[in-house]
N, C-alpha and C positions, 0 to 999 in steps of 0.2 A: 569761924570762916574757914573752909577748907583752902587748901594753898592753889587749887586751881580757880575758885570762886575770888580768891583774892588778885589774881593774876587777871581773870575777866575784868573785875572791877577797874584796876590799875589801867588797863588798855581801853575800857570804855569811859574813864575819866580823861584820857588823853585825846580820845577821838572817836566821835560818832561812827557807827558802823551798822550796817544792815544784818541781819540776823545770819543769813548765809555766809557772809565774809567773816563773822566771828565762828562759826562752825568751820569753814575751811581752813582757819588760822589755826585750829585745834584738831585736825585729821588725825594726830597720832594718839590722841586721847578716846579710850573707849566710849561709845556712844552713851551707855547707863552713867558712867562717871561724868561727862560732860553735862548731861540732863539734870544730874544732880546739882552741880555746882551753879548752874543755870536756875534752878529752882531755887537755890540760895539766894540769889540776888532778888528773885521776885519776891521771896517771902518775907525780906527786909524792906520791900517796897522803895526801892532807890532807882529802878530803872525808869527813865524817860524816852519819849520818842520825839524826834523832830519832825519838821513838816515833809521830809520825805520819806518817815518811816523808820529812819536808822535810830537805833538804841543809843543811849549816851547816859552817863550818870556825872551829875553835878558835882565838883569839888566841895567839900565843906570846909 
């Protein structure tokens, strides 16, 4: 897993966030790099959504 994907994973394990909030928090990252990291999380199928649509990852 890339360093950015690991960071995203850690952040979403700590707190559920709307996608736009995740993006806003990483505005310093080029968009293609962000999408690749997000894609890594989607690929391993660990992203969940709460009742308000916020993304989170359950800690294992």
